[in-house]
ChimeraX commands (.cxc) that place a marker at each C-alpha (Angstrom):
marker #1 position 111.14,79.10,123.49 radius 0.5
marker #1 position 107.83,80.53,123.84 radius 0.5
marker #1 position 104.43,78.72,123.73 radius 0.5
marker #1 position 101.44,78.88,121.71 radius 0.5
marker #1 position 97.74,78.24,122.12 radius 0.5
marker #1 position 94.11,78.95,120.48 radius 0.5
marker #1 position 90.87,78.34,121.15 radius 0.5
marker #1 position 87.32,78.89,118.50 radius 0.5
marker #1 position 84.38,80.40,120.22 radius 0.5
marker #1 position 80.32,78.54,119.76 radius 0.5
marker #1 position 81.08,75.75,117.27 radius 0.5
marker #1 position 80.14,76.59,114.20 radius 0.5
marker #1 position 80.38,75.13,110.63 radius 0.5
marker #1 position 83.55,77.29,109.95 radius 0.5
marker #1 position 85.39,75.77,111.85 radius 0.5
marker #1 position 86.37,72.50,109.80 radius 0.5
marker #1 position 87.98,75.13,107.72 radius 0.5
marker #1 position 90.11,76.88,110.71 radius 0.5
marker #1 position 90.42,72.87,111.97 radius 0.5
marker #1 position 91.89,72.52,107.68 radius 0.5
marker #1 position 94.88,75.23,107.98 radius 0.5
marker #1 position 95.81,73.98,112.19 radius 0.5
marker #1 position 96.68,70.23,109.77 radius 0.5
marker #1 position 98.12,72.05,107.15 radius 0.5
marker #1 position 100.44,74.09,109.92 radius 0.5
marker #1 position 100.47,70.94,112.68 radius 0.5
marker #1 position 99.03,73.71,114.65 radius 0.5
marker #1 position 96.84,72.64,117.59 radius 0.5
marker #1 position 93.05,74.73,118.88 radius 0.5
marker #1 position 90.49,74.30,121.85 radius 0.5
marker #1 position 86.73,74.56,120.23 radius 0.5
marker #1 position 84.22,75.83,122.96 radius 0.5
marker #1 position 80.93,74.56,121.71 radius 0.5
marker #1 position 77.24,75.12,122.76 radius 0.5
marker #1 position 75.86,71.78,122.61 radius 0.5
marker #1 position 72.70,72.57,124.16 radius 0.5
marker #1 position 71.90,74.36,120.76 radius 0.5
marker #1 position 72.73,71.60,118.57 radius 0.5
marker #1 position 69.97,69.52,116.40 radius 0.5
marker #1 position 70.96,65.55,117.38 radius 0.5
marker #1 position 70.62,65.67,112.63 radius 0.5
marker #1 position 70.14,69.09,110.79 radius 0.5
marker #1 position 72.16,71.53,111.21 radius 0.5
marker #1 position 70.94,74.48,111.98 radius 0.5
marker #1 position 71.59,78.30,111.60 radius 0.5
marker #1 position 72.60,81.05,114.33 radius 0.5
marker #1 position 72.39,83.78,113.19 radius 0.5
marker #1 position 73.16,85.64,110.29 radius 0.5
marker #1 position 76.21,87.91,110.54 radius 0.5
marker #1 position 77.38,90.67,108.49 radius 0.5
marker #1 position 75.72,89.44,105.32 radius 0.5
marker #1 position 77.10,85.90,106.52 radius 0.5
marker #1 position 74.91,83.09,107.66 radius 0.5
marker #1 position 76.94,81.09,110.86 radius 0.5
marker #1 position 75.82,77.61,110.40 radius 0.5
marker #1 position 75.78,74.59,113.51 radius 0.5
marker #1 position 76.64,71.79,113.38 radius 0.5
marker #1 position 74.77,68.64,113.97 radius 0.5
marker #1 position 75.51,67.14,117.72 radius 0.5
marker #1 position 75.47,64.13,115.59 radius 0.5
marker #1 position 78.62,65.27,112.85 radius 0.5
marker #1 position 80.20,66.50,116.50 radius 0.5
marker #1 position 82.64,63.04,117.30 radius 0.5
marker #1 position 83.97,63.07,113.81 radius 0.5
marker #1 position 84.14,66.47,112.41 radius 0.5
marker #1 position 85.64,67.96,116.18 radius 0.5
marker #1 position 88.28,64.35,116.68 radius 0.5
marker #1 position 91.76,65.47,116.60 radius 0.5
marker #1 position 90.84,67.93,118.26 radius 0.5
marker #1 position 90.46,69.80,122.19 radius 0.5
marker #1 position 86.44,70.16,123.16 radius 0.5
marker #1 position 86.00,72.76,126.22 radius 0.5
marker #1 position 82.84,73.76,127.96 radius 0.5
marker #1 position 81.37,77.41,126.71 radius 0.5
marker #1 position 77.92,76.00,128.52 radius 0.5
marker #1 position 75.14,74.55,127.26 radius 0.5
marker #1 position 72.62,77.11,125.94 radius 0.5
marker #1 position 75.28,80.41,126.20 radius 0.5
marker #1 position 73.07,82.94,128.75 radius 0.5
marker #1 position 74.88,85.01,130.29 radius 0.5
marker #1 position 76.66,83.00,133.54 radius 0.5
marker #1 position 75.65,86.36,135.38 radius 0.5
marker #1 position 71.74,86.61,134.71 radius 0.5
marker #1 position 71.23,83.51,136.12 radius 0.5
marker #1 position 71.67,82.02,139.40 radius 0.5
marker #1 position 73.71,79.79,140.45 radius 0.5
marker #1 position 72.45,76.79,139.92 radius 0.5
marker #1 position 71.47,77.37,136.39 radius 0.5
marker #1 position 75.05,78.26,135.84 radius 0.5
marker #1 position 76.08,75.08,137.13 radius 0.5
marker #1 position 74.46,72.75,135.25 radius 0.5
marker #1 position 74.78,75.01,132.02 radius 0.5
marker #1 position 78.73,74.62,132.53 radius 0.5
marker #1 position 79.19,71.07,133.85 radius 0.5
marker #1 position 76.03,70.20,131.61 radius 0.5
marker #1 position 77.71,70.59,128.43 radius 0.5
marker #1 position 81.09,69.55,130.44 radius 0.5
marker #1 position 79.44,66.00,130.79 radius 0.5
marker #1 position 78.30,66.05,126.91 radius 0.5
marker #1 position 81.73,66.25,126.21 radius 0.5
marker #1 position 82.50,63.86,128.24 radius 0.5
marker #1 position 80.40,61.25,127.64 radius 0.5
marker #1 position 81.33,60.84,123.71 radius 0.5
marker #1 position 85.32,62.12,123.80 radius 0.5
marker #1 position 85.50,59.02,126.48 radius 0.5
marker #1 position 88.41,61.25,128.22 radius 0.5
marker #1 position 88.29,64.55,130.90 radius 0.5
marker #1 position 86.72,68.18,129.26 radius 0.5
marker #1 position 88.20,70.27,132.49 radius 0.5
marker #1 position 88.40,73.50,130.31 radius 0.5
marker #1 position 85.71,76.20,129.68 radius 0.5
marker #1 position 85.24,79.02,128.35 radius 0.5
marker #1 position 82.67,82.07,129.49 radius 0.5
marker #1 position 79.50,83.03,127.70 radius 0.5
marker #1 position 80.46,87.33,126.77 radius 0.5
marker #1 position 83.36,86.73,128.89 radius 0.5
marker #1 position 81.33,87.41,131.30 radius 0.5
marker #1 position 81.62,86.46,135.60 radius 0.5
marker #1 position 81.16,87.27,139.03 radius 0.5
marker #1 position 82.34,84.84,142.38 radius 0.5
marker #1 position 79.99,82.61,142.80 radius 0.5
marker #1 position 80.20,81.58,139.16 radius 0.5
marker #1 position 84.32,81.35,139.37 radius 0.5
marker #1 position 83.68,79.07,142.71 radius 0.5
marker #1 position 81.34,77.04,141.20 radius 0.5
marker #1 position 83.83,75.67,138.19 radius 0.5
marker #1 position 86.81,75.38,141.29 radius 0.5
marker #1 position 84.26,72.55,142.73 radius 0.5
marker #1 position 83.91,71.41,139.51 radius 0.5
marker #1 position 86.75,70.13,139.10 radius 0.5
marker #1 position 87.74,73.22,136.01 radius 0.5
marker #1 position 90.97,73.98,135.43 radius 0.5
marker #1 position 90.44,77.54,133.68 radius 0.5
marker #1 position 88.20,80.08,132.65 radius 0.5
marker #1 position 88.19,81.32,129.75 radius 0.5
marker #1 position 86.77,85.53,129.74 radius 0.5
marker #1 position 87.32,87.73,127.33 radius 0.5
marker #1 position 89.66,89.53,129.05 radius 0.5
marker #1 position 94.09,90.46,127.34 radius 0.5
marker #1 position 96.90,90.27,129.05 radius 0.5
marker #1 position 100.88,90.51,128.82 radius 0.5
marker #1 position 101.43,88.08,130.16 radius 0.5
marker #1 position 99.56,85.10,130.37 radius 0.5
marker #1 position 100.91,83.92,132.09 radius 0.5
marker #1 position 101.24,82.74,135.69 radius 0.5
marker #1 position 97.54,83.12,136.19 radius 0.5
marker #1 position 96.83,84.18,139.84 radius 0.5
marker #1 position 93.06,83.05,138.94 radius 0.5
marker #1 position 93.02,79.97,135.83 radius 0.5
marker #1 position 89.98,80.12,136.47 radius 0.5
marker #1 position 89.09,84.01,134.71 radius 0.5
marker #1 position 92.23,83.76,132.73 radius 0.5
marker #1 position 92.91,86.34,129.78 radius 0.5
marker #1 position 94.68,85.75,126.90 radius 0.5
marker #1 position 97.35,87.33,125.01 radius 0.5
marker #1 position 94.12,88.07,121.88 radius 0.5
marker #1 position 91.46,87.87,120.19 radius 0.5
marker #1 position 92.31,87.52,116.29 radius 0.5
marker #1 position 91.42,90.27,115.15 radius 0.5
marker #1 position 93.09,92.49,117.29 radius 0.5
marker #1 position 94.95,95.79,115.17 radius 0.5
marker #1 position 97.45,95.00,117.23 radius 0.5
marker #1 position 98.27,91.50,116.97 radius 0.5
marker #1 position 101.16,90.98,115.91 radius 0.5
marker #1 position 102.76,93.51,117.74 radius 0.5
marker #1 position 100.61,91.39,120.84 radius 0.5
marker #1 position 102.85,88.14,119.63 radius 0.5
marker #1 position 105.97,90.36,120.19 radius 0.5
marker #1 position 105.36,90.99,123.98 radius 0.5
marker #1 position 103.36,87.81,124.58 radius 0.5
marker #1 position 107.07,85.65,123.40 radius 0.5
marker #1 position 108.94,87.40,125.93 radius 0.5
marker #1 position 106.36,85.96,129.12 radius 0.5
marker #1 position 106.89,82.28,127.53 radius 0.5
marker #1 position 103.37,82.18,126.66 radius 0.5
marker #1 position 100.87,83.77,123.72 radius 0.5
marker #1 position 97.15,82.72,123.27 radius 0.5
marker #1 position 94.63,84.27,121.37 radius 0.5
marker #1 position 90.55,83.48,121.13 radius 0.5
marker #1 position 87.90,84.28,118.03 radius 0.5
marker #1 position 85.21,82.43,116.65 radius 0.5
marker #1 position 85.21,81.06,112.72 radius 0.5
marker #1 position 82.33,82.79,111.35 radius 0.5
marker #1 position 84.28,85.95,111.72 radius 0.5
marker #1 position 86.31,85.56,108.87 radius 0.5
marker #1 position 82.68,84.91,106.81 radius 0.5
marker #1 position 83.64,83.27,103.30 radius 0.5
marker #1 position 86.14,86.37,102.67 radius 0.5
marker #1 position 89.41,85.59,101.05 radius 0.5
marker #1 position 91.81,87.95,102.78 radius 0.5
marker #1 position 90.13,87.05,106.31 radius 0.5
marker #1 position 91.12,83.74,105.56 radius 0.5
marker #1 position 94.71,84.58,104.31 radius 0.5
marker #1 position 95.32,86.29,107.66 radius 0.5
marker #1 position 94.50,83.34,109.47 radius 0.5
marker #1 position 96.77,81.54,107.61 radius 0.5
marker #1 position 99.51,83.92,107.88 radius 0.5
marker #1 position 98.92,83.88,111.84 radius 0.5
marker #1 position 99.04,80.46,111.62 radius 0.5
marker #1 position 102.74,79.77,109.80 radius 0.5
marker #1 position 104.40,82.48,110.88 radius 0.5
marker #1 position 103.42,80.84,114.39 radius 0.5
marker #1 position 104.27,77.22,112.91 radius 0.5
marker #1 position 107.52,78.24,111.89 radius 0.5
marker #1 position 109.17,80.03,114.38 radius 0.5
marker #1 position 111.88,77.85,115.85 radius 0.5
marker #1 position 111.13,79.10,119.33 radius 0.5
marker #1 position 106.92,78.23,119.36 radius 0.5
marker #1 position 105.69,75.24,120.16 radius 0.5
marker #1 position 101.50,74.82,120.15 radius 0.5
marker #1 position 99.71,73.07,123.25 radius 0.5
marker #1 position 96.60,72.51,123.96 radius 0.5
marker #1 position 94.82,75.19,126.06 radius 0.5
marker #1 position 93.75,72.90,129.46 radius 0.5
marker #1 position 98.13,72.27,128.80 radius 0.5
marker #1 position 99.16,75.66,129.55 radius 0.5
marker #1 position 97.07,75.64,133.12 radius 0.5
marker #1 position 97.36,72.53,134.00 radius 0.5
marker #1 position 101.44,72.64,133.19 radius 0.5
marker #1 position 102.49,75.89,134.08 radius 0.5
marker #1 position 100.05,77.77,136.53 radius 0.5
marker link #1:1,2 radius 0.2
marker link #1:2,3 radius 0.2
marker link #1:3,4 radius 0.2
marker link #1:4,5 radius 0.2
marker link #1:5,6 radius 0.2
marker link #1:6,7 radius 0.2
marker link #1:7,8 radius 0.2
marker link #1:8,9 radius 0.2
marker link #1:9,10 radius 0.2
marker link #1:10,11 radius 0.2
marker link #1:11,12 radius 0.2
marker link #1:12,13 radius 0.2
marker link #1:13,14 radius 0.2
marker link #1:14,15 radius 0.2
marker link #1:15,16 radius 0.2
marker link #1:16,17 radius 0.2
marker link #1:17,18 radius 0.2
marker link #1:18,19 radius 0.2
marker link #1:19,20 radius 0.2
marker link #1:20,21 radius 0.2
marker link #1:21,22 radius 0.2
marker link #1:22,23 radius 0.2
marker link #1:23,24 radius 0.2
marker link #1:24,25 radius 0.2
marker link #1:25,26 radius 0.2
marker link #1:26,27 radius 0.2
marker link #1:27,28 radius 0.2
marker link #1:28,29 radius 0.2
marker link #1:29,30 radius 0.2
marker link #1:30,31 radius 0.2
marker link #1:31,32 radius 0.2
marker link #1:32,33 radius 0.2
marker link #1:33,34 radius 0.2
marker link #1:34,35 radius 0.2
marker link #1:35,36 radius 0.2
marker link #1:36,37 radius 0.2
marker link #1:37,38 radius 0.2
marker link #1:38,39 radius 0.2
marker link #1:39,40 radius 0.2
marker link #1:40,41 radius 0.2
marker link #1:41,42 radius 0.2
marker link #1:42,43 radius 0.2
marker link #1:43,44 radius 0.2
marker link #1:44,45 radius 0.2
marker link #1:45,46 radius 0.2
marker link #1:46,47 radius 0.2
marker link #1:47,48 radius 0.2
marker link #1:48,49 radius 0.2
marker link #1:49,50 radius 0.2
marker link #1:50,51 radius 0.2
marker link #1:51,52 radius 0.2
marker link #1:52,53 radius 0.2
marker link #1:53,54 radius 0.2
marker link #1:54,55 radius 0.2
marker link #1:55,56 radius 0.2
marker link #1:56,57 radius 0.2
marker link #1:57,58 radius 0.2
marker link #1:58,59 radius 0.2
marker link #1:59,60 radius 0.2
marker link #1:60,61 radius 0.2
marker link #1:61,62 radius 0.2
marker link #1:62,63 radius 0.2
marker link #1:63,64 radius 0.2
marker link #1:64,65 radius 0.2
marker link #1:65,66 radius 0.2
marker link #1:66,67 radius 0.2
marker link #1:67,68 radius 0.2
marker link #1:68,69 radius 0.2
marker link #1:69,70 radius 0.2
marker link #1:70,71 radius 0.2
marker link #1:71,72 radius 0.2
marker link #1:72,73 radius 0.2
marker link #1:73,74 radius 0.2
marker link #1:74,75 radius 0.2
marker link #1:75,76 radius 0.2
marker link #1:76,77 radius 0.2
marker link #1:77,78 radius 0.2
marker link #1:78,79 radius 0.2
marker link #1:79,80 radius 0.2
marker link #1:80,81 radius 0.2
marker link #1:81,82 radius 0.2
marker link #1:82,83 radius 0.2
marker link #1:83,84 radius 0.2
marker link #1:84,85 radius 0.2
marker link #1:85,86 radius 0.2
marker link #1:86,87 radius 0.2
marker link #1:87,88 radius 0.2
marker link #1:88,89 radius 0.2
marker link #1:89,90 radius 0.2
marker link #1:90,91 radius 0.2
marker link #1:91,92 radius 0.2
marker link #1:92,93 radius 0.2
marker link #1:93,94 radius 0.2
marker link #1:94,95 radius 0.2
marker link #1:95,96 radius 0.2
marker link #1:96,97 radius 0.2
marker link #1:97,98 radius 0.2
marker link #1:98,99 radius 0.2
marker link #1:99,100 radius 0.2
marker link #1:100,101 radius 0.2
marker link #1:101,102 radius 0.2
marker link #1:102,103 radius 0.2
marker link #1:103,104 radius 0.2
marker link #1:104,105 radius 0.2
marker link #1:105,106 radius 0.2
marker link #1:106,107 radius 0.2
marker link #1:107,108 radius 0.2
marker link #1:108,109 radius 0.2
marker link #1:109,110 radius 0.2
marker link #1:110,111 radius 0.2
marker link #1:111,112 radius 0.2
marker link #1:112,113 radius 0.2
marker link #1:113,114 radius 0.2
marker link #1:114,115 radius 0.2
marker link #1:115,116 radius 0.2
marker link #1:116,117 radius 0.2
marker link #1:117,118 radius 0.2
marker link #1:118,119 radius 0.2
marker link #1:119,120 radius 0.2
marker link #1:120,121 radius 0.2
marker link #1:121,122 radius 0.2
marker link #1:122,123 radius 0.2
marker link #1:123,124 radius 0.2
marker link #1:124,125 radius 0.2
marker link #1:125,126 radius 0.2
marker link #1:126,127 radius 0.2
marker link #1:127,128 radius 0.2
marker link #1:128,129 radius 0.2
marker link #1:129,130 radius 0.2
marker link #1:130,131 radius 0.2
marker link #1:131,132 radius 0.2
marker link #1:132,133 radius 0.2
marker link #1:133,134 radius 0.2
marker link #1:134,135 radius 0.2
marker link #1:135,136 radius 0.2
marker link #1:136,137 radius 0.2
marker link #1:137,138 radius 0.2
marker link #1:138,139 radius 0.2
marker link #1:139,140 radius 0.2
marker link #1:140,141 radius 0.2
marker link #1:141,142 radius 0.2
marker link #1:142,143 radius 0.2
marker link #1:143,144 radius 0.2
marker link #1:144,145 radius 0.2
marker link #1:145,146 radius 0.2
marker link #1:146,147 radius 0.2
marker link #1:147,148 radius 0.2
marker link #1:148,149 radius 0.2
marker link #1:149,150 radius 0.2
marker link #1:150,151 radius 0.2
marker link #1:151,152 radius 0.2
marker link #1:152,153 radius 0.2
marker link #1:153,154 radius 0.2
marker link #1:154,155 radius 0.2
marker link #1:155,156 radius 0.2
marker link #1:156,157 radius 0.2
marker link #1:157,158 radius 0.2
marker link #1:158,159 radius 0.2
marker link #1:159,160 radius 0.2
marker link #1:160,161 radius 0.2
marker link #1:161,162 radius 0.2
marker link #1:162,163 radius 0.2
marker link #1:163,164 radius 0.2
marker link #1:164,165 radius 0.2
marker link #1:165,166 radius 0.2
marker link #1:166,167 radius 0.2
marker link #1:167,168 radius 0.2
marker link #1:168,169 radius 0.2
marker link #1:169,170 radius 0.2
marker link #1:170,171 radius 0.2
marker link #1:171,172 radius 0.2
marker link #1:172,173 radius 0.2
marker link #1:173,174 radius 0.2
marker link #1:174,175 radius 0.2
marker link #1:175,176 radius 0.2
marker link #1:176,177 radius 0.2
marker link #1:177,178 radius 0.2
marker link #1:178,179 radius 0.2
marker link #1:179,180 radius 0.2
marker link #1:180,181 radius 0.2
marker link #1:181,182 radius 0.2
marker link #1:182,183 radius 0.2
marker link #1:183,184 radius 0.2
marker link #1:184,185 radius 0.2
marker link #1:185,186 radius 0.2
marker link #1:186,187 radius 0.2
marker link #1:187,188 radius 0.2
marker link #1:188,189 radius 0.2
marker link #1:189,190 radius 0.2
marker link #1:190,191 radius 0.2
marker link #1:191,192 radius 0.2
marker link #1:192,193 radius 0.2
marker link #1:193,194 radius 0.2
marker link #1:194,195 radius 0.2
marker link #1:195,196 radius 0.2
marker link #1:196,197 radius 0.2
marker link #1:197,198 radius 0.2
marker link #1:198,199 radius 0.2
marker link #1:199,200 radius 0.2
marker link #1:200,201 radius 0.2
marker link #1:201,202 radius 0.2
marker link #1:202,203 radius 0.2
marker link #1:203,204 radius 0.2
marker link #1:204,205 radius 0.2
marker link #1:205,206 radius 0.2
marker link #1:206,207 radius 0.2
marker link #1:207,208 radius 0.2
marker link #1:208,209 radius 0.2
marker link #1:209,210 radius 0.2
marker link #1:210,211 radius 0.2
marker link #1:211,212 radius 0.2
marker link #1:212,213 radius 0.2
marker link #1:213,214 radius 0.2
marker link #1:214,215 radius 0.2
marker link #1:215,216 radius 0.2
marker link #1:216,217 radius 0.2
marker link #1:217,218 radius 0.2
marker link #1:218,219 radius 0.2
marker link #1:219,220 radius 0.2
marker link #1:220,221 radius 0.2
view
């Protein structure tokens, strides 16, 4: 048996299709959001990436859109953590968490590092504030046990050409954890088909058990 987990950064409208496919295959996923970048009532274009317009949700949509899925702090406005003061970083990380907890009326102790950047001071702030994990952009062959869960690596990014190989390696370790941005799929049917193939393969594997990311680090570190 092995545990499978996934998370998606930035909170954009393409997340809707991620969730649709997760429901289809009964997969779990965590979404890392930056509520300080959303407008209250209107969707906005974050930027254009490879010719694709990346749309953000409105704040008023967040509660209903992500109703069935856990949310984690990705800071309020996605700054470089190592380029702002420690207290600014604390506010960014904690205010996003408070927004999620007020919205959900439950704890949200997960964190994803913007740009995958961190330093020892930022890690200690997350520890002081009671975060359970902080996901980086690093890859590892063994997600757990994790020496420092506040600087946790994943098995792979979903677009890694060696994704299937890394999945096979991870099975032996007992944990497979991947991440990405849903806008990376744009509206490309081949990329969406590839993601659906990943979900189908894991969900049909009798050895796989989908878990929320926070479960990995709360129970198995």
